[in-house]
C-alpha positions in Angstrom: -106.3 46.0 161.1 -107.1 47.0 157.6 -110.1 45.9 155.6 -109.5 45.4 151.9 -111.8 44.2 149.1 -111.3 40.9 147.4 -110.5 42.6 144.2 -107.9 44.8 145.9 -106.3 41.8 147.6 -106.1 39.7 144.4 -104.8 42.7 142.5 -102.1 43.3 145.1 -101.2 39.6 145.2 -101.0 39.3 141.5 -99.0 42.5 141.1 -96.6 41.4 143.9 -96.0 38.1 142.1 -95.4 39.9 138.8 -98.5 38.5 137.2 -99.8 41.9 136.1 -97.9 44.7 134.6 -100.3 47.4 135.9 -103.8 47.6 137.5 -105.2 48.7 134.1 -104.3 45.3 132.8 -106.5 43.7 135.4 -109.5 45.7 134.3 -108.8 45.2 130.6 -107.9 41.5 130.6 -109.3 40.2 133.9 -107.1 39.0 136.7 -106.1 35.8 135.0 -106.6 33.9 138.2 -108.4 30.5 138.0 -109.4 27.8 140.4 -108.6 24.3 139.2 -110.3 21.2 140.6 -108.4 17.9 140.2 -108.8 14.4 141.4 -106.4 12.6 143.8 -106.6 9.2 145.4 -108.5 10.6 148.4 -111.1 12.6 146.4 -110.9 16.1 144.9 -108.6 19.1 145.6 -108.5 22.7 144.3 -105.6 25.0 143.6 -105.7 28.7 142.6 -103.3 29.6 139.8 -102.2 33.0 138.7 -102.2 34.2 135.1 -98.6 33.0 134.7 -99.7 29.5 135.9 -98.0 29.8 139.3 -99.9 28.1 142.2 -101.0 30.8 144.7 -103.1 28.6 147.0 -104.3 25.1 147.5 -107.1 23.4 149.4 -104.7 21.7 151.8 -107.0 18.7 152.0 -109.0 16.4 149.8 -112.8 16.5 149.6 -114.7 13.2 149.1 -117.2 14.8 146.7 -116.5 17.2 143.9 -119.5 19.3 145.0 -117.8 19.8 148.4 -114.6 20.9 146.7 -116.6 23.5 144.7 -118.2 24.6 147.9 -114.8 25.1 149.5 -113.8 27.3 146.5 -117.0 29.4 147.0 -116.2 29.9 150.7 -112.7 31.1 149.9 -114.1 33.5 147.2 -116.7 34.9 149.6 -114.4 35.1 152.6 -111.7 36.9 150.6 -114.1 39.7 149.9 -114.3 40.7 153.5 -110.9 39.4 154.8 -108.7 41.5 156.8 -104.9 41.7 156.6 -103.1 41.3 159.9 -99.3 41.7 160.3 -97.9 39.0 162.4 -94.6 39.8 164.2 
């Protein structure tokens, strides 16, 4: 297993998706990634969008309270900082 930083993971994902021209662009302009919270009939959901507006990730479920949705985003952000990459055969 390899441990990578959140910034490295986001940079790799963004570069692989063609969001960034080069790592220098990330430092100069920021990653361009943004979490969006939106309302659905069952409550609130989030999605992570790249700088080119492509959806990279979603909450997968609705949260009853907006605060819980925000907390879910915070958990993803913190967890990504120490996440490992595992190749699945």
